[in-house]
N, C-alpha and C positions, 0 to 999 in steps of 0.2 A: 504493500499499500504507499502511495507517493505522501510524502509531508503535508504537499499541498491538501491531499484527500484527508490526509488524518484529521489536520484541523478543521477542515469542512463539517466531516462528519462529527467529529468529537466533539464541536460546538455543543456545549448542552441548553436547550431549550428550558424554560420554565413550565412544567405542565398543571394548566389550568384549563384553557380552551381547546376544545376540541378540533382537530384538525379534517378536513372534507375528505368525505367515503366516496369513492367508485362504487360502481355496481359489483357485486359477486355473483358471476357470470358462472357456466358453466364449466368454461376451460380455464377458471384462475379463481384461487382466493384472496382476497384482500382484507389487507390489517392495517389501520391507520393509528399512528403514535400521536399522541397530543402536544400539543405548541403552545405558547401565548406568544400572540405577535404585538413585540411592542417597540418602538422606535429605537434606532440601533444610533446610540451615542458611543464615544471615542469610548468608555469604560464597557458599553456591551459589546467588543471586541475579543475575540479568542489571543494568545500571548504571541501568535503569530499573524496580528491584524488582521485576519479574518472576520468579517461578519458571522454571528451566530445563527445558528438555521432556526426560525422562525417556525416552521410546520415540517410535517413530515407527511409521506402516505407511500405505501410499500404493498406489492403483489406480487404473489407467486403462479404460474401459467406453464399447463402440461406440454409437452413435448407434440402438438399435434398444431394441423394448420389453421383451427381457427382460432386457435390461441391470441396469433396477429392482431386480427380485428377486434379482438376483447381486451388486448393491450392498449391499442390503441384510446378506445371507449373510456378506460382508465385513467389513461395519463388526460386526456381531453375534460374528463369530467371532474377531474383534479384541479386542473389548472383552471378550470373556469368556477371552480368554487371557490378558488383563491383569489378569482376578480382578475385573473390575469390572461386575458383573450387577447393580448398584443402578440404574445410567443407561442400562441395553441397549434398555429395551424405548422410552424418550424417544428414545435415539441412534437407535434403528431407523426408526423414525415419522418423524422429522426428514430422515432422510437418505432415505429414501422420495420424500417430497416434492419434496426440492431436484433429486434424481436424475430427477425427472419430468421439473422443469422444465426440464433439462440437455436429457437427451437425447430426449425428446417433445415438450417446445415449441420449444425451443431449436433442436434437431434438430442438436445436435453431441455431438462426442464430451463424456463427464467423467471430469475426475480427482477422485478421491476421497482427501481426507487427513488421518488419525489422530493426533495429537497430544497425549500426557497429559504430566501433569505431577503434581505432589504434590498439589495441591489440585482437579483437575480434569482433564475431555479436552475439545479444541478439534476439530472436526470441518470439513474447507472441502470444499467444491464448486464447482469452476470448470470452466466452459463455454467456448465461444471465439465465443460471441457478444454483447459487450459493449455495441451497438448495441439489444437486445431489452430494455425497461422492466420491471420489476418491478411487481404490482399492492400498492404499500404502501397506499393509503384510497381509495375512492373519494366521490366527492363526496355523489353522490345512490344510493347503494347498492341495487340491485335484490334481490327475493329469489332466494336461488340456486336454480335447478332443479336436478333428482334428477340429470343430466348434466352439471351444471357441472364443469369439473376445473380449470381456472386460480385463483388467487387464494386457494388455502389453503395455502402452505408458508409463507409468511412471517406468517402468521395462526399457526399453531402453534407456529413460533417463538418469537414473543414472548411465547407461554402456558407455552412447558415449557422456553425454553431460558431458561438463568441471563441469557448476554448475545448478542446476534447482528448480523449486520451485514453491508454489501453495498460490497466495495470493486471498484474497476474500472480498467481499465489497458486501450492502444491496442488491446490482444489478444485478452483477456478478461476475464471477470467472475467475481467469487470471491466466494460466498455461504459466511457461515460463521456455528455458532453453538458457544456455550461451556456444557458441564454442569457444573455444580461438585460433587464428591462429599460423601455427607453424612459429617457427622463420624463416627470409628470409635473406640467407646471401647477407651482402653490400659490395661493392667495398673496395676493399682491397689497399690501397695504399702502394708501396714497392719503397727501394731505395737502388741501385748498391753502392757497395765503388768504391770508386775512384784507376783506375787503369792506369798504364801506359802504352803509346799508341802499346807498343808491343802486350799487353794482350787484347786488343779490337778485339772483332770479326770482320774476313773478309769477305770481301764483292765485288761485281763490283765496277765500277768507278761508274757507273749509277745505283741506286738502284730504281727495277720498282717495283710496288705491284697492281697487279691486285685486281680490285674490281668486283667482278660479283653478280648480284642479282638474286636470284632465288626465284620465285613466289609462292604459295601454293601447285602448280599442280607438282612441280620439276622444271619445263619449265625457263629458262634461259630469264630475261626481262630488264637487264642491263649489260653492257660490255662498261669497259672503255678503254681509248688509252693504259695502258700500259700490257691490259690484250691482247689485240692486239699485243703487241710488241714482248712476251712473247711467245707466242702459234700460233704466225701469221695466226687467224682468220678477216676479220676484222667481225665488230659487226651485221652487216645487215646479216650477213651469219650463225650467232650464236643463236640471239635472235629468243626466240618461239621454241625454241630445248630443250630437256631435257639435264640437266646436265651431265646424264649417257651416252649419246652418247661420252661426250668429258675425264669423269674422269676415272682413270682405278684404281679402288678399290683394296688395296691389301688384303680383308679380305675374305675367305671365302664365298658366300653368306649363310645368311638364320643362320649362325653361332651367330653372334654377331653384331654388329653396323655397318651397311654398308652404301651406302649414301643415301639414302632415310631414314633412319633412324636418320643417322646425321644431314639431314636437317632438321627435326622435333625437334630435341634438341634445349634449350634457347642457349645453347653455346656449341661449340665444339673446339677443336684445337690438330691438329696432320696433319702427314704424307698421300701423297697419291699422285699419279700423271694423269698428264693430257696430253692427246695425241695433240699433234700439225700439224700443217697441213702436214706435210710430212711423219705422221704415227707414231712420233718416242714418246715415253713416255719422258715427262721430268718431274723430281721429283721435288714435291712443297712442300711447309710447311703453311699450309689453320690457320685460325681463322675463326668459323663462329660465326653470333650473327644472332637469330631470334626477327624480330621487327613487327610492326604492321603498317601502312601506314595510310594517313589520312582518307581514308573510313572504318578502321578496317581490311582491310585484311590482312593475315601473310603474310611474306616473310622473306627468309633468303639473308643475306648480308655474301657473302663469301671476305675477304682478301687473297692474295696469294701470296707467294715470291717463288723463287729459292731454293731447300731443304738446300743449304748449306749457304743461308741467313736465316735460319728461327729465328735466335736471332733478326731480326726486329718487329716478331711477337709474338714468345715464350714467353708464362707468364713466369716471373724469378723465379728462384726456393726460397724457404724460405730461410732467412737468418736470422742471430742470433744474438742479439747486445750481445757485450763482456764488460766486467768491464775493470776497470783504468790497471789492471794487464794484460792486454791480454788476458784472458784465461773466457772461458762463465761459467756462473751461474751455480749451480746443478742442476735447474728447464730448463735453457736453452740446457745444455749440455744432460741430459736426451731427451729433445724435438728433439736435434740434431741427436741423435744416435736412434734416433726411429727406430726400425726396418723395422715396416710396413710402413715409409714412403722412406726408402731407397729399399724396394722391388716395391711399387705399385709405387711411384714419387707423385709431389705432381702438382697439384691438385690432389685428390682423386676425383674418379666420385661418385656422388652425387647417380644413381640409382644400380640397382640390377647388370641388364646385362653390364652394364658400367665396374662394378665394377670385375666380372667374367671373362670378358672379357678382360681386362686388368690382369688381375691375368695368365691366363694361356698363354697371350704372354708374360709375362715377365718371366714364367717359363721356355719358350720353347729358349728363348732367353739365361737365364742363364745357362742352360745345354745346349745351342747348339743344340737342336732336332729340327727333322722337321715335329712334332706334337706335340700338348698337348691337354688336356680337363681336365674337373672338372664338378665332378658329385656332387649331392646335397641328402641326404637320406630324406626319405618321413618321415611324421610325424610317421611312425611306426617302421623306421630303417628296415625296411623288403625290402626297395629297393633304388637303388641310381638313379635318374634322371639325365641325360647329359642336362646340363644350359651353358656351353660354348665349343667352341672348337675352333682351329687354326689348318691349315693344314694337315686337312682331305678332303678328295676327294669328300666329299658332304654334302649337309646339311642334310642328311638323320641319323644322331645321333642325331637332336635337340629332346629332351624330350625322346627322346628312356628311356629305364628301364632296368637294371640290376639286377638282383637277388643277396641277398648281400650273402647266402654261395652257392656259387658256385664253380666250378672245381677246379682241384686238387692242385692250386698255391697257395689258398686262396687268390687270387684276389678281388676275388668278397665281401668276410669281409670288407678289407679296413680299420681294423682296426690294422693293424701294416706295413709298409714300405715293400714292395715288388719291388724286381728287377727279371725280365726275363732277360737272358742274350740274349736270341734267341727264339722267339717265335715260329718258324716253329720245335721245337724239342716238344715243350708242346703244341700241337694244341688245341685252343679254352681256354686256358688259358686267356685270354682278349676277352671277347667275343666283345667288342667295335672294336676292332682293325683288326677282322679277315676282309680279303679278299682287305686292306688298302694298304697293301708293309712294315707296321712296321715291324720290326727284335728286336730292343731292347725296353726295358719300362721299367720305375720304376715310382711306385705308391706309394704315402704317403695317411695317414689318416689326414683329419678336424676335431678335437675334441675339444669342448667346456665342460668345466666342467666335465670330463670324456665321455661326450656323443659324439656319431659319428655322425656327422652332413654332412659330404660330404668325394670325394676325389679327391686327382690330381693326374692327371699323366704328363707324358713328356715318347715321342717315337722317336724311330726313324730308318731310313730304314737300318742302322748298325750295325750289330750283335756284339754284347759283348762292347758294347758301353760304359753301365753304368753298375756301381759297388756300393758295400753299401756307397762308398764315396760321389756319387751323391746322392742317397739316402738320408744320413745325412743333405748334402745340401737344399734338397727340402723341408725335413721335418722342418727344422730349418724355413724357409719361409712358410710354411704352419702354422705352429706353430703361428707365426705374426701376419695372416690374419684370421685365422679361426673366432676370436670374430667380427671381423668386417664384415666380410661375413653373420655370423648367425644373427647379428643386422638386416644387410641389407636385409636380408631372411625374418626375423620375420616383418619388417615391409615393404614388399612388401604383405605378407601374411594377414596382418593386410588392408592391403589397398584394396585388394581384396577383402576379406570379406565383408569390408561393400560397396564395390561397386557390389557385389554379392547380399546382401540384397536389396540395392537402386534398382535393376534390377529386382529382383522377385515383389519387390513393384510394380512398376510399370507393368511388365507382369502378376500381379494377377489380377489389373484393367483392363487390356485388354481385357483379359480372360473372367472378368466376365462381361464387358459389352455389350457381342451378347451373342445370344441361335441360331443363324443362324451356323450350322455344317460345311457349308463350308468354311463361314469366319472365323471359329475359326482353321481350320486345315492351313489357309493361314497364320494367326496369330500366330501358333504353329512356322512356318518354317519361319518366316520372325523373328521372334524375336531369333532364335537362328543363321541365319546367317545374316551378317557374324561373330555375337557376338561370339559365341561359337564354330563354325567349318563352311568350306566355301560351304559346301554344306550338303541338309538335304532332307530325302524322311519319308512320313508317310506314313505307312502302315495301315490299317481298320478292324478289325475283326467283319460281323456283328452280328454273330450268334456263341455259344459256338459250335464247331466242323466243323464249315465252315473254309474254306482256306483264308489268310490274302488276302486284295488286295491294290495294291498301288493306293493311295489318291491323293497325292499331293509330289511334286518334284520341288526343290528352287536350285540353285547355285548362287554364287556371280557376277558370270560371264553371265548373261542372254542368250549370245550364245550357251552357252553347256548344257540349261536347258533341250532342244528336243533330245540330243543325250545322256544324263544321263539316263534322262526318257527310251529310245529305251532300253538301256544297261540294265537297271533295271529292265526290262520288259520282258528279254529273262532268270533273273537269278532268281530261286525259292525263294520265299519270307522266312524270319527268319522263326522259328518256336515259335508262340508265347508262351514262357514260363515266367508264371508268377515270378520266379525269382526276388527281387529286384539288383539294380545295372546295372551298361554297360556292354554287355558282347562281345567280337571283332568278327566280322563276317567279313569272308574272301573272301566269294563266288562274291561281287562287283569286288574287287582288281584283283583276277584271270580271272573274264570275262573279265574286260580290258584289261589285260595283253595279254591273248590268243585274242582279237580282236586285239591288236596292233600288234601283232606277228605273224599273217594270212596277216595282212594290210603290215607289212615289206616284207614280202614273197609274194605277188601279188599272196595270195589264196584267193578266195571271198567265199569258202565253207570249211565247216569242218563237216566231217561224214555226207556228204548231206544235210545239213542245211543251204541254203542260209546267207548270212553275213546283216546283218538288220541297223549293221552301215555303213554310208557311209565311205570310203577310205580316203577322207581327212580329215577326223576327228575322225578318232579312234584313233591314238596317243595324242591327245588333250586330248579326251577323257577319255586316259589311264593312263594320268597324273593327272587329275582332278579328280580320284578315287581310283589311286594308293598309296594313303597312308592307314593311319590305317581308319579301320569303324567300328564304334559302334553300337549295338541295346538296348535299354530303350524299356522296357515294358511301355507301357500305360493301369494303373492296376485302376479298380474303381468300387466300391461295390462288390469287392470279384471276379472281371474277367476283363481277359485279353479283350480288346476293342481294342486294336491295338499296332502299334510298331513306334517308333522314331529313325529315323537311320542319324547317324551323320557319313561324311566323311572329312579326309583330303587330301590336293594333295599328288602328290607322297614324299613317303618316309618321311612325316611328322607322329606324332603322338601327342596323345593328355596329356596334363597336369593332374594329376590325382584332383585337384581345378577345374577345366573346367566342368572333369566328376562329381564331386560332386555338382554342379550348374546345370549342364543339369539335372542329378536325380531328384535334385527337384524342377526343370522348370516341368520335366514329371509329377509328379506326381498331378501339379496342371492343367496341359493343359489335364489331363486324366478325371478329374473331368469335368474338364469345355468342355471337348468332347461329355463327357455320358450325361452331364446337355441338352445341345445342339440335342445330340438324342433322347431323352426322349422328349424333346419340340418337335422335328419335328413329332416326331409320334404320340402325344399328337395331335400336329394341324391337321396332317393328319386324323385321326381318325373324329376329330370335324367337318372336311371340308367333311367328306364321309357322317358324319352324316345329316351336313347343307343339303347336295346334296338330301339324300334320303325322307328330310321333305320339298323338293319343287319339283312342279310336272317335269317331263321329259320333257313334251314340251306343247305348246300349242294347242289344234284340233283349223282346219278352220272352223269358226263361217261361216253358209250357210247364206244368202243375205246378205254376202260382209259386215257383222260388223267388225270396225277394232277393233284390240286388240293388248295392248303392255303393257308391266311390266317392270319395272325396280327394281332389289332388292338391295341393299348396306349395308352388313355385318356390324358391327363397329369392331373395337378392331382389335387385331394382328392375330385374325382365329384361336384364340385356344380356344375359346367358341362359344356352341353352341347358335345361337340368338333365340329369341321369335319370330319375324317376320317370318310370312309366308303366301303365297297367292295359287291360286288355280282357274282351271275355267276348268269344263267337261263338257260330253254329259251326259246329262239325259234320253232322249230320243229323237226320231225323232223331229228336228225341234225347242228343248227344251237345252237350257246351263245352269249349275249352275255356278256362281263363288263366291269366298270368299277372301277374305282378314283379317288377325285377327293376335293377339298380344299377346301372354303369357305373364304373370307376371316373369321376370326373366330370365335367362340363364342357360345353363349349361343341365346336365342329368337332372334333375327335368320338367325345360322347354320344354325340347325336347320329353318328355314321353308325356306333353298333347297334342304339336304340333303335333306327329305323328299320338295321340289319333283322334285330331280335324280332321285334314284332313282326315282319311281313313274311318272315322263313318259319316260326312257330303255326301262324294259319296256313302255310302252304304245307309243310309238314304234317300236321294234324290233318287237313283235309285229303291227304296220300295214305291216310289209314295207318299211321305208324305211332307206335304206341306210345308214353310218355319219355322214358328213357330215350328210345331213337331219337324221338326228336330232339331232345336236349342235346344228344352225341354229336350227332349232324350240325345242329347251331355252335357247339362249341369249335367242332372242325371250321365252318364258316367264318366263325372269328378270328382264328388262328390266321387262317386265309389272310386277315388283315396284315400282318408283319409288323411294322412299327407304329400302323394305326390303330391295333388292337387297343382293345382294354377288357379287364376282366370283368365280368358280370355275374351278380347273384341273382339268382331267379328262382323263383315258385310259382309252378306250371302244374296244373291239373285236368283233369276230365270229370264232370259233374253230368250224370244222368239221375235225373225223376223216376221213383218206383211209382207200382199201382198201390203201394198201400199208405202212400202218401211222404215216403221217406226219402231221402236222395242219398246217391252213392257216389263218392267222391274217390277217385285213384289223384294223388300228386306224388308229383315229385321237388324235395327242397335241397337245390345246387347252392349251398353258400348262404342262404336267405334266412332273415329272422322266420324261426318256425310259426308255421299258424297256429291259433288257440280257437278251441272250440267252446262253446260255452253251454251247459246245458240245463234243462228247465230246474233243476233244483239248487239252479247257482254256481257250481262248480265249472272249474275252469281245466283244462287239460291241453299240452300240446299235441297237436295233430300228425307229426312226422317228424319223422329223424332227420338230423342235418346232413348232410352228404356235401362232395367236391363241388365248389364254384368253378364257372366255364370261363373259359378265354387263357388257362396256365398252362393246365396238362392236356397232350395227346391223348392218353388214354385213360377214358373215364368208365366205372363201372359205375353205373347209377340204377336205381331200382326205384319201383313206384309202390307205394304203398295205398291201401284202402280206408277210406273212413265213410263211416255211416252217418248221415246225419239224420236224427229222429224228430218228428214235426214239436215246433217251438226252438229246436236248436240252431243255435248262431256260429260260422265259420269267420274268422277275422283275419284276416292278413294285411302285414302293414311295411312300410321299407323304414330301413334303420333308422332315416332323421326321426319316426315316432320315438322307437326305443330309446335315441340314444339325447333327447331332448334333457339339455343340462341346466342346472342352476348353480352355480360355482362348483361344488366338488361331488354335489349332488345328481344322479341321472334318474331317470323314470324307470329304464330297463325293464326286462320282460316282466318281472315279479310285480312291478309298477304295474303295465298295461294288463296284467292277468289282475290285478287290484278293480281298476275301473270295470274292466268288462265282466267282473262278476255281478257289479250294479245293476248290470243292463238287463237280466231277466225281465222278461215277458213286453218288451220294446220291440218293434217290427226293423230293418234293416237302415233305413233313415236316420231313423231316432238311435242307434247304435251306434254310427257312423260319426252322426253330431256330439255326441257325449263324448267319445273317444277323439276327438278333434278339439273340441274343447277342454278337454282334463289336458291335452298335451299344450295347450296355449298358457293356459293358467298354470301350469308346472313352472313355468319359468316369464319374469319381467321382460327379457330381451326378445328382440324378435328372431324368429326360426333362423339359422343358418345355412339349412339341410331342407333339400326337398324332402316332403311328405306326401306320399299316396296311402289310403285306405282301401280297403275292400271289404265290403261286409256282404255275407249271404245267412238268407236265413229262411227255412222251410218252415210254411204255416201251420196252423195247429189244427 
């Protein structure tokens, strides 16, 4: 154990508060150690200067594949319970790789230990195979194949972890990694200077501060008296209703932080309107704080005052102290004159969307425009993507893309300031503003170290409004914010990529956990909706050259699934093109718009075809699929097996990062879907072959002898079993019966099974006796050579007698002995054991005669019945005889059912071997 590790693990906590507990799942057991969470002061550190451990959680996982998913869930639940959501994705990805290395590759149980201190977390994965070397670095690395499983864990650790290491002892190997927590801003105390009374903010005589609490669904849960006085609504009239029913939000919906998004932010501050009971909008200034109640449920507390009283709630601007001369120091003067703070304001938004929305709003206000927008460049700088806008007529601009080199006015390149005095003179010069009514526009580039990172534009409905002077002012502001925007963009991109990695790990595990085709299709759709898209449709291609078939449809609004499915059924499916990447598919949008138009015109037919969508839902369906729709091919083993179709609602577009993630997911889903197809085909073939090895139906036996057969195949149905039975008529009044078990499973066993059943019928009908029939069958099995399998077989001939009894002649070749149940409840063996078939050339077999009196039962079973186990106990011949002794007076069907029920109840586990039961009873 390293000195650093010893210090971290040896630091003691104060046992009082209970640490978070993860799930106790079937693949692992969990033990939580308690620790007190206390601030780490210098005196609270270990002698080596390391912070003390404030929380621990540990779990042990068995060496089985499902333990990897359980370990991920344990780490995720533990860290989220500790409130460390910032590092959850990285920790889950690293834990998945290291636990896989332990339970799959090392093949030992794995212990996962989570340690928390005030600066970060440390996760240790311990396995019991210290001799196994870890692939740290290859001298001549070979390109990694798609099926490669090893060597990734430590590469990920070096890329994601703050520190990592491997410690060896004589009995175990400990791989650990550490993730430092990002710095969290703490409260800042500020004090304003003393001001004369005349300089103080002006308010009403009585200041009312409305306190409104909103639950996690956006509904009002509390409303104080000041809120009633301000907005003239009593509490009982508003509690339980959405805040959006009363808030008049100024932003364009979908283009920035709306009321729903603001309520989910940890803090928010700004202006909007509240509708009073008289319908008038009352301007208010609000401060929102996200909290959790005693039950752990999140809610938002909103403090509101009238707009002109905003000084009561508004965060004070940064003030800078001065020296004794009354002038600011050099550093303070530089900070006070920071153009970024001057343009954006203080405090600056922490998130990228908030920063971009604040930017376009300030740019619009600075140039007194009617609209503003900001575009960010893609990684290859070939396109610009709309990320924020204000004043535009709809949200359709968000995430729209504009090529860099287009149009005559070089607007598209955005590499230099550009002013258009009147867009009607140069149609299409600014494609983003087509149809918006904007006439004059100024655009400037955002550049960092000479690289194009985006474009900022301000527009107005007045022609000739902007000149080069406004372009210079806007360029000066853009230069001040470009670096901050690029830094926030890279931070968001890194967060998205790490979240995507965690998403793909979970998705791969889910897809690998099933071989059922329908379940795989459902998982594909459920993983994409709503994480990647609003709706999803999966098309499958059965064979090369066949048309794609709509197999699964999912929408985030369940009420729209049926209408969406009906719409897609009317549209020709996309072409199964194997070209990688997402391609735009316009057919659903066009069909939806046509249906909506026909509904609006009250016309339910087009070109003689009846409208398939109900008029009441056509408009909703058109809105649901009216945005961008993309198709990703599902390619597995060099063949297109389907298409994954993703869609957005009206006027929305996909981001490039989402499309790249969907493409990666589609590759994994395609392989899982093809594996499920192959497994289903193999299962169908095996089941068909198994049915062909069993008689299609049992004949009616003369004399009323009752015959019942129960057959249970073990496993998942993907292998042909070796057990078989048969009952057939040899000649008038004589019936042959057989029950056997071929060694092993699969094609070789099936070949011997088919040979035995058909040979028995053929040889018996030639008039040969039982011993001769089995001897010739033995010769036929041995002639198979290496493909032969030994066979245990009980064969007999039954002839009902005129006195109501039945005479049986049986040969038991290595098979469990048949049991005879008499009317008095006694049970005895009805034959002697003889050599099994398929082993020796020369067999000397003989037949034995058994007479069944009226009411007697002959029970024949395979060894799957007698060898049923529960731990060290086995049912055996004696246990079977005990069960049979309780079946006096039952007909053949009831006897077979009772035997099977007793066998199934003998052990809790599913049967591991095929079972066949043949019961024959002579009626009384």
